[in-house]
DOVEXDREN-695660 format. One record per residue: residue in one letter; x, y, z of N, C-alpha, C in turn. Coordinates in nm, 3 decimals, always signed. Layout:
BEGIN
+------+---------+---------+---------+---------+---------+---------+---------+---------+---------+
! rest !    n_px !    n_py !    n_pz !   ca_px !   ca_py !   ca_pz !    c_px !    c_py !    c_pz !
+------+---------+---------+---------+---------+---------+---------+---------+---------+---------+
!    a !       X !       Y !       Z !       X !       Y !       Z !       X !       Y !       Z !
...
+------+---------+---------+---------+---------+---------+---------+---------+---------+---------+
***
This chain:
BEGIN
+------+---------+---------+---------+---------+---------+---------+---------+---------+---------+
! rest !    n_px !    n_py !    n_pz !   ca_px !   ca_py !   ca_pz !    c_px !    c_py !    c_pz !
+------+---------+---------+---------+---------+---------+---------+---------+---------+---------+
!    m ! +10.462 !  +0.768 !  -0.776 ! +10.454 !  +0.709 !  -0.645 ! +10.394 !  +0.569 !  -0.660 !
!    s ! +10.448 !  +0.476 !  -0.586 ! +10.391 !  +0.342 !  -0.592 ! +10.262 !  +0.336 !  -0.508 !
!    l ! +10.176 !  +0.245 !  -0.544 ! +10.049 !  +0.230 !  -0.473 ! +10.072 !  +0.189 !  -0.328 !
!    s ! +10.173 !  +0.106 !  -0.302 ! +10.200 !  +0.063 !  -0.165 ! +10.241 !  +0.181 !  -0.077 !
!    v ! +10.320 !  +0.275 !  -0.130 ! +10.360 !  +0.394 !  -0.054 ! +10.238 !  +0.483 !  -0.031 !
!    a ! +10.155 !  +0.500 !  -0.132 ! +10.034 !  +0.582 !  -0.118 !  +9.942 !  +0.524 !  -0.010 !
!    r !  +9.932 !  +0.392 !  -0.005 !  +9.847 !  +0.330 !  +0.099 !  +9.910 !  +0.343 !  +0.237 !
!    k ! +10.043 !  +0.332 !  +0.247 ! +10.111 !  +0.352 !  +0.376 ! +10.088 !  +0.494 !  +0.428 !
!    l ! +10.085 !  +0.590 !  +0.337 ! +10.061 !  +0.729 !  +0.375 !  +9.912 !  +0.759 !  +0.391 !
!    e !  +9.828 !  +0.655 !  +0.374 !  +9.683 !  +0.661 !  +0.395 !  +9.611 !  +0.755 !  +0.300 !
!    f !  +9.657 !  +0.764 !  +0.175 !  +9.584 !  +0.838 !  +0.074 !  +9.472 !  +0.750 !  +0.021 !
!    i !  +9.353 !  +0.806 !  +0.009 !  +9.239 !  +0.726 !  -0.035 !  +9.163 !  +0.789 !  -0.151 !
!    q !  +9.188 !  +0.914 !  -0.182 !  +9.113 !  +0.981 !  -0.288 !  +9.197 !  +0.991 !  -0.416 !
!    y !  +9.186 !  +0.890 !  -0.499 !  +9.258 !  +0.887 !  -0.626 !  +9.165 !  +0.935 !  -0.737 !
!    r !  +9.214 !  +1.022 !  -0.819 !  +9.134 !  +1.068 !  -0.933 !  +9.163 !  +0.978 !  -1.053 !
!    p !  +9.064 !  +0.959 !  -1.138 !  +9.089 !  +0.882 !  -1.261 !  +9.195 !  +0.952 !  -1.346 !
!    c !  +9.269 !  +0.873 !  -1.420 !  +9.381 !  +0.926 !  -1.496 !  +9.384 !  +0.860 !  -1.634 !
!    d !  +9.377 !  +0.940 !  -1.740 !  +9.376 !  +0.887 !  -1.877 !  +9.516 !  +0.886 !  -1.940 !
!    l !  +9.618 !  +0.863 !  -1.859 !  +9.754 !  +0.860 !  -1.909 !  +9.795 !  +0.718 !  -1.944 !
!    t !  +9.888 !  +0.707 !  -2.035 !  +9.960 !  +0.583 !  -2.057 ! +10.108 !  +0.618 !  -2.047 !
!    l ! +10.176 !  +0.556 !  -1.951 ! +10.317 !  +0.584 !  -1.931 ! +10.402 !  +0.485 !  -2.009 !
!    i ! +10.502 !  +0.535 !  -2.078 ! +10.597 !  +0.448 !  -2.147 ! +10.724 !  +0.447 !  -2.064 !
!    l ! +10.759 !  +0.329 !  -2.014 ! +10.872 !  +0.314 !  -1.924 ! +11.003 !  +0.298 !  -2.001 !
!    v ! +11.113 !  +0.298 !  -1.930 ! +11.246 !  +0.292 !  -1.991 ! +11.261 !  +0.167 !  -2.077 !
!    d ! +11.203 !  +0.055 !  -2.034 ! +11.215 !  -0.069 !  -2.112 ! +11.115 !  -0.075 !  -2.227 !
!    r ! +11.053 !  +0.038 !  -2.257 ! +10.956 !  +0.056 !  -2.366 ! +10.823 !  -0.017 !  -2.344 !
!    s ! +10.799 !  -0.064 !  -2.225 ! +10.668 !  -0.119 !  -2.193 ! +10.576 !  -0.003 !  -2.155 !
!    s ! +10.446 !  -0.025 !  -2.164 ! +10.352 !  +0.081 !  -2.128 ! +10.269 !  +0.037 !  -2.009 !
!    r ! +10.232 !  +0.133 !  -1.926 ! +10.154 !  +0.106 !  -1.806 ! +10.045 !  +0.209 !  -1.791 !
!    k !  +9.932 !  +0.166 !  -1.742 !  +9.822 !  +0.256 !  -1.707 !  +9.831 !  +0.283 !  -1.556 !
!    p !  +9.829 !  +0.408 !  -1.515 !  +9.835 !  +0.441 !  -1.372 !  +9.710 !  +0.394 !  -1.297 !
!    f !  +9.728 !  +0.368 !  -1.168 !  +9.617 !  +0.334 !  -1.079 !  +9.527 !  +0.456 !  -1.061 !
!    g !  +9.590 !  +0.572 !  -1.051 !  +9.515 !  +0.696 !  -1.033 !  +9.609 !  +0.814 !  -1.017 !
!    l !  +9.553 !  +0.927 !  -0.981 !  +9.629 !  +1.051 !  -0.968 !  +9.597 !  +1.112 !  -0.832 !
!    l !  +9.701 !  +1.156 !  -0.763 !  +9.685 !  +1.232 !  -0.639 !  +9.719 !  +1.376 !  -0.672 !
!    q !  +9.624 !  +1.466 !  -0.654 !  +9.645 !  +1.605 !  -0.694 !  +9.667 !  +1.696 !  -0.575 !
!    d !  +9.754 !  +1.794 !  -0.596 !  +9.779 !  +1.903 !  -0.502 !  +9.820 !  +1.855 !  -0.362 !
!    l !  +9.907 !  +1.754 !  -0.356 !  +9.962 !  +1.712 !  -0.227 ! +10.072 !  +1.810 !  -0.188 !
!    p ! +10.071 !  +1.859 !  -0.066 ! +10.174 !  +1.955 !  -0.026 ! +10.307 !  +1.884 !  -0.001 !
!    v ! +10.412 !  +1.932 !  -0.067 ! +10.548 !  +1.883 !  -0.046 ! +10.626 !  +1.998 !  +0.014 !
!    m ! +10.689 !  +1.975 !  +0.130 ! +10.762 !  +2.080 !  +0.199 ! +10.906 !  +2.085 !  +0.148 !
!    i ! +10.945 !  +2.200 !  +0.092 ! +11.082 !  +2.221 !  +0.043 ! +11.131 !  +2.353 !  +0.100 !
!    n ! +11.238 !  +2.345 !  +0.179 ! +11.295 !  +2.464 !  +0.243 ! +11.191 !  +2.548 !  +0.317 !
!    g ! +11.100 !  +2.481 !  +0.386 ! +11.000 !  +2.552 !  +0.465 ! +10.882 !  +2.606 !  +0.386 !
!    v ! +10.875 !  +2.572 !  +0.257 ! +10.766 !  +2.620 !  +0.172 ! +10.687 !  +2.499 !  +0.122 !
!    e ! +10.555 !  +2.505 !  +0.135 ! +10.470 !  +2.399 !  +0.082 ! +10.444 !  +2.423 !  -0.066 !
!    v ! +10.475 !  +2.321 !  -0.147 ! +10.454 !  +2.329 !  -0.291 ! +10.349 !  +2.225 !  -0.328 !
!    p ! +10.233 !  +2.265 !  -0.383 ! +10.132 !  +2.166 !  -0.423 ! +10.184 !  +2.086 !  -0.543 !
!    t ! +10.179 !  +1.954 !  -0.530 ! +10.238 !  +1.864 !  -0.630 ! +10.140 !  +1.754 !  -0.666 !
!    d ! +10.139 !  +1.715 !  -0.793 ! +10.058 !  +1.603 !  -0.839 ! +10.146 !  +1.478 !  -0.849 !
!    f ! +10.092 !  +1.363 !  -0.808 ! +10.163 !  +1.236 !  -0.818 ! +10.080 !  +1.137 !  -0.898 !
!    v ! +10.144 !  +1.071 !  -0.992 ! +10.082 !  +0.960 !  -1.064 ! +10.111 !  +0.835 !  -0.982 !
!    v ! +10.007 !  +0.757 !  -0.951 ! +10.021 !  +0.638 !  -0.867 ! +10.019 !  +0.515 !  -0.955 !
!    l ! +10.125 !  +0.432 !  -0.941 ! +10.138 !  +0.310 !  -1.019 ! +10.137 !  +0.188 !  -0.929 !
!    e ! +10.075 !  +0.081 !  -0.974 ! +10.089 !  -0.047 !  -0.907 ! +10.222 !  -0.105 !  -0.953 !
!    m ! +10.311 !  -0.131 !  -0.858 ! +10.444 !  -0.180 !  -0.892 ! +10.469 !  -0.311 !  -0.819 !
!    e ! +10.544 !  -0.401 !  -0.884 ! +10.573 !  -0.531 !  -0.822 ! +10.676 !  -0.518 !  -0.711 !
!    a ! +10.793 !  -0.468 !  -0.743 ! +10.900 !  -0.456 !  -0.644 ! +10.912 !  -0.312 !  -0.598 !
!    e ! +10.926 !  -0.295 !  -0.470 ! +10.938 !  -0.161 !  -0.413 ! +11.083 !  -0.113 !  -0.427 !
!    p ! +11.105 !  -0.003 !  -0.498 ! +11.242 !  +0.050 !  -0.506 ! +11.286 !  +0.106 !  -0.372 !
!    k ! +11.417 !  +0.123 !  -0.354 ! +11.470 !  +0.175 !  -0.228 ! +11.420 !  +0.316 !  -0.201 !
!    n ! +11.421 !  +0.401 !  -0.302 ! +11.372 !  +0.539 !  -0.290 ! +11.256 !  +0.556 !  -0.387 !
!    p ! +11.133 !  +0.532 !  -0.341 ! +11.020 !  +0.526 !  -0.433 ! +10.974 !  +0.660 !  -0.490 !
!    l ! +11.006 !  +0.771 !  -0.427 ! +10.961 !  +0.901 !  -0.478 ! +11.075 !  +0.967 !  -0.553 !
!    i ! +11.052 !  +0.999 !  -0.678 ! +11.153 !  +1.064 !  -0.760 ! +11.098 !  +1.197 !  -0.807 !
!    l ! +11.160 !  +1.304 !  -0.766 ! +11.120 !  +1.437 !  -0.811 ! +11.223 !  +1.480 !  -0.915 !
!    g ! +11.178 !  +1.503 !  -1.036 ! +11.267 !  +1.535 !  -1.146 ! +11.333 !  +1.670 !  -1.134 !
!    r ! +11.439 !  +1.689 !  -1.211 ! +11.515 !  +1.815 !  -1.208 ! +11.430 !  +1.937 !  -1.241 !
!    p ! +11.339 !  +1.930 !  -1.340 ! +11.257 !  +2.049 !  -1.367 ! +11.174 !  +2.091 !  -1.245 !
!    f ! +11.117 !  +1.993 !  -1.174 ! +11.039 !  +2.025 !  -1.055 ! +11.129 !  +2.088 !  -0.948 !
!    l ! +11.243 !  +2.025 !  -0.922 ! +11.332 !  +2.076 !  -0.820 ! +11.385 !  +2.216 !  -0.855 !
!    a ! +11.414 !  +2.237 !  -0.983 ! +11.461 !  +2.370 !  -1.025 ! +11.352 !  +2.475 !  -1.009 !
!    s ! +11.227 !  +2.437 !  -1.034 ! +11.117 !  +2.535 !  -1.025 ! +11.092 !  +2.581 !  -0.882 !
!    v ! +11.131 !  +2.501 !  -0.784 ! +11.112 !  +2.543 !  -0.645 ! +11.241 !  +2.589 !  -0.580 !
!    g ! +11.350 !  +2.595 !  -0.658 ! +11.477 !  +2.648 !  -0.607 ! +11.552 !  +2.554 !  -0.515 !
!    a ! +11.531 !  +2.422 !  -0.530 ! +11.602 !  +2.326 !  -0.447 ! +11.747 !  +2.315 !  -0.493 !
!    i ! +11.835 !  +2.285 !  -0.398 ! +11.977 !  +2.266 !  -0.431 ! +12.011 !  +2.120 !  -0.410 !
+------+---------+---------+---------+---------+---------+---------+---------+---------+---------+
***
């Protein structure tokens, strides 16, 4: 999740995060923080989800990307 989206959603409690993310262009980034156990509603069921928050320059059109393993684990179609 981008930091701008997290601020728009008024999240303020970021946990420290000791990750280093390696992006597609092989650059590395340190996350701003971690949002833990945020409820995501899928088919009427709340699934607690962790989000890594990154400071990003340009806002993508669809800033939240839930990967196939996550979607498969909750039975999304």
